[in-house]
KOLRODREN-193744 format. One record per atom (N, C-alpha, C, CB): atom name; x, y negated, z negated; residue in three letters. Coordinates in Angstrom, 3 decimals, padded with zeros to 6 digits. Glycine has a CB too. Layout:
KOLRODREN-193744
PT,atomo,c1,c2,c3,residuo
PT,CA,X,Y,Z,ALA .
...
This chain:
KOLRODREN-193744
PT,atomo,c1,c2,c3,residuo
PT,N,000.915,001.193,000.156,MET .
PT,CA,-000.139,-000.178,000.039,MET .
PT,C,000.781,-000.936,000.195,MET .
PT,CB,-001.059,-000.581,-001.312,MET .
PT,N,000.605,-002.236,000.689,PHE .
PT,CA,001.363,-003.464,000.881,PHE .
PT,C,000.803,-004.076,-000.483,PHE .
PT,CB,001.051,-004.370,002.399,PHE .
PT,N,001.930,-005.402,-000.746,THR .
PT,CA,001.535,-006.266,-001.906,THR .
PT,C,001.267,-007.739,-001.468,THR .
PT,CB,002.672,-006.243,-003.005,THR .
PT,N,001.441,-008.039,-000.418,ASP .
PT,CA,001.411,-009.664,000.376,ASP .
PT,C,-000.234,-009.802,-000.014,ASP .
PT,CB,001.850,-009.746,002.592,ASP .
PT,N,-000.891,-009.049,000.538,GLY .
PT,CA,-002.139,-009.461,000.228,GLY .
PT,C,-002.321,-010.190,002.138,GLY .
PT,CB,-002.160,-010.722,-001.467,GLY .
PT,N,-001.566,-009.489,002.842,VAL .
PT,CA,-001.867,-010.469,004.242,VAL .
PT,C,-002.588,-009.309,005.418,VAL .
PT,CB,-000.030,-011.270,005.016,VAL .
PT,N,-003.542,-009.750,005.864,PHE .
PT,CA,-004.187,-009.551,006.827,PHE .
PT,C,-004.273,-009.644,007.967,PHE .
PT,CB,-004.690,-009.768,006.713,PHE .
PT,N,-004.446,-009.151,009.259,SER .
PT,CA,-004.743,-009.611,010.538,SER .
PT,C,-006.075,-009.309,011.114,SER .
PT,CB,-003.811,-009.143,011.363,SER .
PT,N,-006.340,-009.945,012.165,CYS .
PT,CA,-007.937,-009.903,012.642,CYS .
PT,C,-007.781,-010.399,013.962,CYS .
PT,CB,-009.099,-010.883,011.742,CYS .
PT,N,-008.287,-010.021,014.726,GLU .
PT,CA,-008.410,-010.055,016.567,GLU .
PT,C,-009.750,-011.317,016.531,GLU .
PT,CB,-009.112,-007.952,017.567,GLU .
PT,N,-009.663,-011.763,017.411,PHE .
PT,CA,-010.845,-012.321,017.847,PHE .
PT,C,-011.477,-012.919,019.593,PHE .
PT,CB,-010.761,-013.356,016.945,PHE .
PT,N,-012.515,-012.920,019.615,GLU .
PT,CA,-013.021,-013.191,020.795,GLU .
PT,C,-013.811,-014.076,021.130,GLU .
PT,CB,-013.437,-012.421,021.148,GLU .
PT,N,-014.307,-015.326,021.354,VAL .
PT,CA,-015.397,-016.415,021.367,VAL .
PT,C,-015.898,-016.522,022.614,VAL .
PT,CB,-014.957,-017.764,020.951,VAL .
PT,N,-017.305,-016.213,022.608,TYR .
PT,CA,-018.171,-016.772,024.206,TYR .
PT,C,-018.927,-017.745,023.781,TYR .
PT,CB,-019.299,-015.644,025.098,TYR .
PT,N,-018.967,-018.240,025.186,GLY .
PT,CA,-020.126,-019.545,025.241,GLY .
PT,C,-019.284,-020.516,025.892,GLY .
PT,CB,-020.775,-020.229,023.625,GLY .
PT,N,-020.061,-021.851,025.635,LYS .
PT,CA,-018.910,-022.998,026.128,LYS .
PT,C,-018.347,-023.348,024.890,LYS .
PT,CB,-019.488,-024.451,026.936,LYS .
PT,N,-016.526,-022.800,025.537,VAL .
PT,CA,-015.761,-022.872,024.429,VAL .
PT,C,-014.310,-023.260,025.433,VAL .
PT,CB,-015.819,-021.319,023.368,VAL .
PT,N,-014.596,-023.650,026.858,GLN .
PT,CA,-013.244,-023.951,027.547,GLN .
PT,C,-013.677,-025.330,028.205,GLN .
PT,CB,-012.679,-022.684,028.746,GLN .
PT,N,-012.529,-026.056,028.044,GLY .
PT,CA,-012.876,-027.653,028.364,GLY .
PT,C,-013.557,-028.511,027.176,GLY .
PT,CB,-013.969,-027.729,029.647,GLY .
PT,N,-013.684,-028.033,026.154,VAL .
PT,CA,-014.106,-028.839,025.001,VAL .
PT,C,-013.262,-028.872,024.058,VAL .
PT,CB,-015.222,-028.481,024.451,VAL .
PT,N,-011.961,-028.549,024.001,TYR .
PT,CA,-011.098,-028.647,022.991,TYR .
PT,C,-011.005,-027.568,021.749,TYR .
PT,CB,-011.364,-029.854,022.540,TYR .
PT,N,-012.104,-026.697,022.302,PHE .
PT,CA,-012.231,-025.484,021.169,PHE .
PT,C,-010.526,-024.987,020.489,PHE .
PT,CB,-013.071,-023.888,022.135,PHE .
PT,N,-009.710,-024.661,021.267,ARG .
PT,CA,-008.524,-023.935,020.538,ARG .
PT,C,-007.741,-025.284,019.774,ARG .
PT,CB,-007.377,-022.990,021.802,ARG .
PT,N,-007.896,-026.631,020.173,HIS .
PT,CA,-007.303,-027.111,019.426,HIS .
PT,C,-007.750,-027.353,018.039,HIS .
PT,CB,-007.006,-027.927,019.960,HIS .
PT,N,-009.313,-027.177,018.008,HIS .
PT,CA,-009.959,-027.523,016.898,HIS .
PT,C,-010.237,-026.347,015.574,HIS .
PT,CB,-011.203,-028.038,017.482,HIS .
PT,N,-010.094,-025.133,016.681,ALA .
PT,CA,-009.419,-023.728,015.858,ALA .
PT,C,-008.242,-024.020,015.454,ALA .
PT,CB,-009.202,-022.367,016.687,ALA .
PT,N,-006.969,-024.458,016.190,MET .
PT,CA,-005.731,-024.375,015.041,MET .
PT,C,-005.886,-025.260,014.432,MET .
PT,CB,-004.321,-024.392,015.350,MET .
PT,N,-006.288,-026.653,014.445,ILE .
PT,CA,-006.102,-027.556,012.986,ILE .
PT,C,-006.881,-026.970,011.763,ILE .
PT,CB,-006.716,-029.179,013.164,ILE .
PT,N,-007.747,-026.112,012.417,LYS .
PT,CA,-008.767,-025.069,010.844,LYS .
PT,C,-008.027,-024.260,010.741,LYS .
PT,CB,-010.424,-024.174,010.937,LYS .
PT,N,-007.395,-023.657,011.373,ALA .
PT,CA,-006.537,-022.075,010.891,ALA .
PT,C,-005.140,-022.686,009.979,ALA .
PT,CB,-005.791,-020.909,012.704,ALA .
PT,N,-004.236,-023.704,010.270,LYS .
PT,CA,-003.656,-024.743,009.825,LYS .
PT,C,-003.807,-025.162,008.581,LYS .
PT,CB,-003.889,-025.567,010.478,LYS .
PT,N,-005.184,-025.904,008.837,THR .
PT,CA,-005.577,-026.204,007.275,THR .
PT,C,-005.579,-025.270,006.182,THR .
PT,CB,-006.842,-026.630,007.193,THR .
PT,N,-006.145,-023.892,006.684,MET .
PT,CA,-006.258,-022.873,005.643,MET .
PT,C,-005.002,-022.438,005.503,MET .
PT,CB,-007.184,-021.758,005.901,MET .
PT,N,-003.868,-022.257,005.637,GLY .
PT,CA,-002.582,-021.825,005.865,GLY .
PT,C,-002.464,-020.534,006.850,GLY .
PT,CB,-001.992,-021.555,004.523,GLY .
PT,N,-003.605,-020.407,007.772,LEU .
PT,CA,-003.664,-019.097,008.581,LEU .
PT,C,-002.366,-019.089,009.543,LEU .
PT,CB,-005.131,-019.002,009.511,LEU .
PT,N,-001.810,-017.839,010.227,ARG .
PT,CA,-001.097,-017.576,011.468,ARG .
PT,C,-001.596,-017.202,012.437,ARG .
PT,CB,-000.302,-016.866,011.418,ARG .
PT,N,-000.884,-017.552,013.856,GLY .
PT,CA,-001.508,-016.928,014.509,GLY .
PT,C,-001.637,-017.573,016.280,GLY .
PT,CB,-002.681,-016.819,013.640,GLY .
PT,N,-002.791,-017.663,017.071,TRP .
PT,CA,-002.836,-018.031,018.096,TRP .
PT,C,-004.050,-017.986,018.548,TRP .
PT,CB,-002.081,-017.552,018.695,TRP .
PT,N,-004.429,-018.606,019.807,CYS .
PT,CA,-005.545,-018.818,020.271,CYS .
PT,C,-005.083,-019.070,021.797,CYS .
PT,CB,-006.307,-019.919,019.488,CYS .
PT,N,-006.090,-018.414,022.444,MET .
PT,CA,-005.730,-018.957,024.364,MET .
PT,C,-006.715,-018.683,024.902,MET .
PT,CB,-004.515,-018.199,025.419,MET .
PT,N,-006.938,-019.401,026.471,ASN .
PT,CA,-008.319,-019.400,026.865,ASN .
PT,C,-008.047,-018.079,027.801,ASN .
PT,CB,-008.948,-020.930,027.646,ASN .
PT,N,-009.186,-017.311,028.232,THR .
PT,CA,-009.235,-016.079,029.264,THR .
PT,C,-009.690,-016.549,030.568,THR .
PT,CB,-010.234,-014.890,028.805,THR .
PT,N,-009.086,-015.588,031.568,ALA .
PT,CA,-009.978,-016.133,032.733,ALA .
PT,C,-011.419,-015.917,032.925,ALA .
PT,CB,-009.498,-015.680,033.860,ALA .
PT,N,-011.721,-015.168,031.833,LYS .
PT,CA,-013.174,-015.277,031.848,LYS .
PT,C,-014.049,-015.949,031.125,LYS .
PT,CB,-013.579,-014.356,031.735,LYS .
PT,N,-013.411,-016.892,030.939,GLY .
PT,CA,-014.141,-018.325,030.179,GLY .
PT,C,-014.280,-017.817,028.682,GLY .
PT,CB,-015.954,-018.838,030.889,GLY .
PT,N,-013.611,-016.917,027.866,THR .
PT,CA,-013.595,-017.238,026.497,THR .
PT,C,-012.339,-017.888,026.030,THR .
PT,CB,-013.835,-016.071,025.744,THR .
PT,N,-012.626,-017.422,024.695,VAL .
PT,CA,-011.272,-017.715,024.032,VAL .
PT,C,-010.810,-016.634,023.357,VAL .
PT,CB,-011.285,-018.822,023.089,VAL .
PT,N,-009.582,-016.245,023.449,ARG .
PT,CA,-009.002,-015.019,022.573,ARG .
PT,C,-008.249,-015.572,021.602,ARG .
PT,CB,-008.105,-013.968,023.324,ARG .
PT,N,-007.848,-014.862,020.367,GLY .
PT,CA,-007.054,-015.028,019.274,GLY .
PT,C,-006.918,-014.334,018.207,GLY .
PT,CB,-007.220,-015.905,018.896,GLY .
PT,N,-005.896,-014.445,017.598,TYR .
PT,CA,-005.112,-013.242,016.546,TYR .
PT,C,-004.992,-014.498,015.497,TYR .
PT,CB,-003.228,-012.285,017.173,TYR .
PT,N,-005.149,-013.742,014.087,MET .
PT,CA,-004.910,-014.521,012.938,MET .
PT,C,-004.496,-013.739,011.806,MET .
PT,CB,-006.035,-015.266,012.600,MET .
PT,N,-003.822,-014.295,011.094,GLU .
PT,CA,-003.202,-013.418,009.696,GLU .
PT,C,-003.163,-014.234,008.647,GLU .
PT,CB,-001.671,-012.826,009.785,GLU .
PT,N,-003.583,-013.894,007.784,GLY .
PT,CA,-003.533,-014.590,006.274,GLY .
PT,C,-004.093,-013.815,005.117,GLY .
PT,CB,-004.354,-015.931,006.248,GLY .
PT,N,-004.628,-014.510,004.161,ARG .
PT,CA,-005.216,-013.324,003.183,ARG .
PT,C,-006.871,-013.501,003.823,ARG .
PT,CB,-004.997,-013.717,001.078,ARG .
PT,N,-007.501,-012.401,003.032,LEU .
PT,CA,-008.903,-012.172,003.414,LEU .
PT,C,-009.914,-013.245,002.944,LEU .
PT,CB,-009.330,-010.851,002.874,LEU .
PT,N,-009.642,-013.888,002.151,PRO .
PT,CA,-010.865,-015.028,001.969,PRO .
PT,C,-010.627,-015.890,002.756,PRO .
PT,CB,-011.074,-015.743,000.669,PRO .
PT,N,-009.460,-016.475,003.487,GLU .
PT,CA,-009.188,-017.453,004.290,GLU .
PT,C,-009.633,-017.197,005.557,GLU .
PT,CB,-007.950,-017.738,004.275,GLU .
PT,N,-009.251,-015.894,005.998,ILE .
PT,CA,-009.767,-014.964,007.378,ILE .
PT,C,-011.460,-015.341,007.484,ILE .
PT,CB,-009.506,-012.901,007.073,ILE .
PT,N,-012.241,-014.918,006.678,ASP .
PT,CA,-013.431,-015.023,006.253,ASP .
PT,C,-013.888,-016.178,006.713,ASP .
PT,CB,-013.546,-014.889,004.991,ASP .
PT,N,-013.420,-017.242,005.849,VAL .
PT,CA,-013.756,-018.514,006.201,VAL .
PT,C,-013.943,-018.947,007.871,VAL .
PT,CB,-012.698,-019.292,005.552,VAL .
PT,N,-012.379,-018.735,008.251,MET .
PT,CA,-012.163,-018.848,010.021,MET .
PT,C,-013.204,-018.235,010.570,MET .
PT,CB,-010.809,-018.103,010.721,MET .
PT,N,-013.803,-017.083,010.430,LYS .
PT,CA,-014.613,-016.233,011.031,LYS .
PT,C,-015.980,-017.258,011.119,LYS .
PT,CB,-014.738,-014.757,010.164,LYS .
PT,N,-016.207,-017.428,009.818,GLU .
PT,CA,-017.595,-018.254,009.647,GLU .
PT,C,-017.546,-019.605,010.598,GLU .
PT,CB,-017.818,-018.758,007.919,GLU .
PT,N,-016.424,-019.963,010.767,TRP .
PT,CA,-016.127,-021.503,011.685,TRP .
PT,C,-016.118,-021.236,013.132,TRP .
PT,CB,-014.522,-022.277,011.370,TRP .
PT,N,-015.582,-019.712,013.648,LEU .
PT,CA,-015.446,-019.840,014.872,LEU .
PT,C,-017.087,-019.646,015.344,LEU .
PT,CB,-014.308,-018.807,015.419,LEU .
PT,N,-017.717,-018.843,014.183,LYS .
PT,CA,-019.019,-018.356,014.646,LYS .
PT,C,-020.166,-019.387,014.689,LYS .
PT,CB,-019.429,-017.244,013.778,LYS .
PT,N,-020.170,-020.157,014.083,ASN .
PT,CA,-021.098,-021.407,013.542,ASN .
PT,C,-020.596,-022.464,014.004,ASN .
PT,CB,-021.228,-021.637,012.048,ASN .
PT,N,-019.245,-023.323,013.703,THR .
PT,CA,-018.908,-024.461,013.831,THR .
PT,C,-018.258,-024.691,015.447,THR .
PT,CB,-018.014,-024.714,012.643,THR .
PT,N,-016.910,-023.980,015.425,GLY .
PT,CA,-016.203,-024.676,016.465,GLY .
PT,C,-016.182,-026.332,016.996,GLY .
PT,CB,-016.602,-023.971,017.443,GLY .
PT,N,-015.622,-026.500,017.962,SER .
PT,CA,-015.339,-027.981,018.488,SER .
PT,C,-016.855,-028.418,018.562,SER .
PT,CB,-014.429,-028.108,020.127,SER .
PT,N,-016.709,-029.900,018.070,PRO .
PT,CA,-018.161,-030.459,018.644,PRO .
PT,C,-019.024,-030.383,019.743,PRO .
PT,CB,-018.136,-031.461,018.721,PRO .
PT,N,-018.062,-030.340,020.922,GLU .
PT,CA,-018.514,-030.056,022.231,GLU .
PT,C,-019.146,-028.520,022.243,GLU .
PT,CB,-017.260,-030.246,023.269,GLU .
PT,N,-018.262,-027.408,021.896,SER .
PT,CA,-018.700,-026.469,022.083,SER .
PT,C,-020.156,-025.716,021.987,SER .
PT,CB,-018.026,-026.159,021.635,SER .
PT,N,-020.417,-024.955,022.276,ASN .
PT,CA,-021.760,-024.020,021.943,ASN .
PT,C,-021.364,-022.532,021.989,ASN .
PT,CB,-023.051,-024.253,023.110,ASN .
PT,N,-021.212,-022.154,020.940,VAL .
PT,CA,-020.537,-020.403,020.573,VAL .
PT,C,-021.955,-019.693,020.512,VAL .
PT,CB,-019.476,-020.120,018.671,VAL .
PT,N,-021.850,-018.727,021.836,GLU .
PT,CA,-022.575,-017.914,021.886,GLU .
PT,C,-022.527,-016.532,020.916,GLU .
PT,CB,-022.514,-017.791,023.047,GLU .
PT,N,-021.312,-015.968,021.004,ARG .
PT,CA,-021.223,-015.200,020.198,ARG .
PT,C,-019.628,-015.102,019.938,ARG .
PT,CB,-021.964,-014.081,020.591,ARG .
PT,N,-019.121,-014.214,018.636,VAL .
PT,CA,-017.889,-013.921,018.861,VAL .
PT,C,-017.844,-012.429,018.015,VAL .
PT,CB,-016.874,-015.176,018.383,VAL .
PT,N,-016.539,-011.748,018.732,LYS .
PT,CA,-016.359,-010.578,018.612,LYS .
PT,C,-014.879,-010.802,017.496,LYS .
PT,CB,-016.280,-009.807,020.179,LYS .
PT,N,-014.967,-009.720,016.846,PHE .
PT,CA,-013.908,-009.418,015.916,PHE .
PT,C,-013.441,-007.951,015.559,PHE .
PT,CB,-014.290,-010.008,014.756,PHE .
PT,N,-012.176,-007.977,015.570,SER .
PT,CA,-011.878,-006.610,015.082,SER .
PT,C,-011.738,-006.513,013.485,SER .
PT,CB,-010.540,-006.123,015.763,SER .
PT,N,-011.540,-005.278,013.000,ARG .
PT,CA,-011.508,-005.103,011.672,ARG .
PT,C,-010.276,-005.746,011.016,ARG .
PT,CB,-011.591,-003.717,011.410,ARG .
PT,N,-010.205,-006.388,009.931,PRO .
PT,CA,-009.230,-006.614,009.490,PRO .
PT,C,-008.335,-005.703,009.458,PRO .
PT,CB,-009.398,-007.022,008.622,PRO .
PT,N,-006.972,-005.983,009.199,ARG .
PT,CA,-005.808,-004.521,009.053,ARG .
PT,C,-005.336,-005.095,007.828,ARG .
PT,CB,-004.309,-004.172,010.425,ARG .
PT,N,-004.361,-004.553,007.164,GLU .
PT,CA,-003.391,-005.122,005.878,GLU .
PT,C,-002.328,-004.809,006.879,GLU .
PT,CB,-003.318,-004.252,004.076,GLU .
PT,N,-001.153,-006.034,006.481,LYS .
PT,CA,000.070,-006.303,006.947,LYS .
PT,C,001.228,-006.108,006.100,LYS .
PT,CB,000.059,-007.479,007.350,LYS .
PT,N,002.066,-005.692,006.383,GLU .
PT,CA,003.627,-005.742,005.597,GLU .
PT,C,003.901,-007.111,005.189,GLU .
PT,CB,004.980,-005.275,006.608,GLU .
PT,N,003.492,-007.966,005.981,GLY .
PT,CA,003.912,-009.644,005.844,GLY .
PT,C,003.724,-009.968,007.029,GLY .
PT,CB,005.437,-010.147,005.388,GLY .
PT,N,003.470,-011.471,007.248,TYR .
PT,CA,003.624,-012.434,008.274,TYR .
PT,C,004.343,-012.092,009.777,TYR .
PT,CB,004.369,-013.462,007.610,TYR .
PT,N,003.567,-012.041,010.821,GLY .
PT,CA,004.134,-012.157,012.047,GLY .
PT,C,004.489,-013.584,012.617,GLY .
PT,CB,003.284,-011.517,012.884,GLY .
PT,N,004.096,-014.462,012.407,PHE .
PT,CA,003.732,-015.459,013.027,PHE .
PT,C,004.361,-016.593,012.141,PHE .
PT,CB,002.262,-015.452,013.252,PHE .
PT,N,005.084,-017.711,012.639,PRO .
PT,CA,005.704,-018.770,011.442,PRO .
PT,C,004.557,-019.928,011.535,PRO .
PT,CB,007.542,-019.512,011.838,PRO .
PT,N,003.333,-020.172,012.378,ASN .
PT,CA,002.316,-021.169,012.019,ASN .
PT,C,001.359,-020.422,013.107,ASN .
PT,CB,002.733,-022.985,012.226,ASN .
PT,N,-000.206,-021.174,013.299,PHE .
PT,CA,-000.885,-020.834,014.382,PHE .
PT,C,-000.805,-022.194,015.217,PHE .
PT,CB,-002.338,-020.288,014.023,PHE .
PT,N,-001.085,-021.521,016.496,HIS .
PT,CA,-000.379,-022.212,017.454,HIS .
PT,C,-001.268,-021.736,019.036,HIS .
PT,CB,001.405,-021.715,017.306,HIS .
PT,N,-001.720,-023.023,019.799,VAL .
PT,CA,-002.237,-022.396,020.757,VAL .
PT,C,-001.312,-021.755,021.664,VAL .
PT,CB,-003.005,-023.175,021.341,VAL .
PT,N,-001.762,-020.984,022.568,ARG .
PT,CA,-000.831,-020.037,023.933,ARG .
PT,C,-001.653,-020.696,025.129,ARG .
PT,CB,-001.040,-017.841,023.964,ARG .
PT,N,-000.445,-020.698,026.091,ALA .
PT,CA,-000.839,-021.223,027.487,ALA .
PT,C,-001.908,-020.344,027.694,ALA .
PT,CB,000.294,-021.174,028.695,ALA .
PT,N,-002.889,-020.669,028.574,ASP .
PT,CA,-003.902,-020.009,028.926,ASP .
PT,C,-003.462,-018.624,029.696,ASP .
PT,CB,-004.726,-020.927,029.696,ASP .
PT,N,-004.226,-017.435,029.149,GLY .
PT,CA,-003.966,-016.000,029.536,GLY .
PT,C,-003.800,-015.439,031.248,GLY .
PT,CB,-005.213,-015.268,028.884,GLY .
PT,N,-004.869,-016.344,031.678,TYR .
PT,CA,-005.079,-015.805,033.325,TYR .
PT,C,-003.859,-016.592,034.044,TYR .
PT,CB,-006.839,-016.331,034.158,TYR .
PT,N,-002.875,-017.674,033.437,LEU .
PT,CA,-001.505,-018.184,034.168,LEU .
PT,C,-000.627,-017.120,033.694,LEU .
PT,CB,-000.888,-019.802,033.729,LEU .
PT,N,-000.887,-016.499,032.378,GLU .
PT,CA,000.517,-015.543,032.177,GLU .
PT,C,000.209,-014.027,032.868,GLU .
PT,CB,000.918,-015.289,030.278,GLU .
PT,N,-000.856,-013.805,033.337,THR .
PT,CA,-000.899,-012.453,034.068,THR .
PT,C,-000.556,-012.175,035.102,THR .
PT,CB,-001.805,-012.007,034.202,THR .
PT,N,000.414,-011.640,035.647,PRO .
PT,CA,000.905,-011.435,037.028,PRO .
PT,C,-000.286,-010.685,038.121,PRO .
PT,CB,002.300,-010.452,036.865,PRO .
PT,N,-000.216,-011.176,039.258,VAL .
PT,CA,-000.945,-010.841,040.493,VAL .
PT,C,-000.630,-009.470,040.672,VAL .
PT,CB,-000.577,-011.695,041.741,VAL .
PT,N,-001.069,-008.286,040.612,PRO .
PT,CA,-000.500,-007.181,041.349,PRO .
PT,C,-000.268,-007.249,042.689,PRO .
PT,CB,-001.194,-006.172,041.215,PRO .
PT,N,000.808,-006.528,043.275,GLU .
PT,CA,001.313,-006.569,044.793,GLU .
PT,C,000.332,-005.600,045.540,GLU .
PT,CB,003.005,-006.027,044.988,GLU .
PT,N,000.357,-005.857,046.365,LYS .
PT,CA,-000.764,-004.863,047.470,LYS .
PT,C,000.462,-003.685,047.679,LYS .
PT,CB,-001.426,-005.862,049.463,LYS .
PT,N,000.305,-002.692,047.828,LYS .
PT,CA,000.803,-001.652,047.794,LYS .
PT,C,000.317,-001.270,049.892,LYS .
PT,CB,000.070,-000.668,046.235,LYS .
PT,N,001.613,-001.053,050.355,LYS .
PT,CA,001.880,-000.813,051.601,LYS .
PT,C,001.089,000.797,052.069,LYS .
PT,CB,003.562,-000.900,051.694,LYS .
PT,N,000.603,000.866,053.123,ARG .
PT,CA,000.060,002.284,053.391,ARG .
PT,C,001.208,002.772,054.114,ARG .
PT,CB,-001.389,002.417,054.255,ARG .
PT,N,001.398,004.366,053.781,VAL .
PT,CA,002.147,004.872,054.605,VAL .
PT,C,001.626,006.128,055.473,VAL .
PT,CB,003.201,005.109,053.901,VAL .
PT,N,001.409,006.170,056.101,ARG .
PT,CA,000.996,007.169,057.325,ARG .
PT,C,001.815,008.731,057.221,ARG .
PT,CB,001.494,006.332,058.929,ARG .
PT,N,001.016,009.473,056.809,LEU .
PT,CA,001.949,010.616,057.014,LEU .
PT,C,001.485,011.417,058.284,LEU .
PT,CB,001.979,011.577,055.699,LEU .
PT,N,002.101,012.047,059.076,TYR .
PT,CA,001.483,012.822,060.505,TYR .
PT,C,002.289,014.250,060.096,TYR .
PT,CB,002.070,011.967,062.418,TYR .
């Protein structure tokens, strides 16, 4: 059993969450509560993220993601992974990552070879 009391949780937020400063507001909220991790836009119009910290702060952040968000956002639903206990922190702070769809490489087309 770990002794730090550090847990992690992944999330994905659906609705009007891109182009409304959702990630920036999420970062400010997470940092205010001492959470660490990241969030980013996805190609499908959602915001994905990962947070780590104490369970009470993770629970508060979950509620914020579901019910508050940024002033112009409209959250339809949020998916969360189960919190997992960790040995310690994996990130020094909470930050906004570059958009996920910019980091995903486009697969190369395979050439067809005819066998006679």
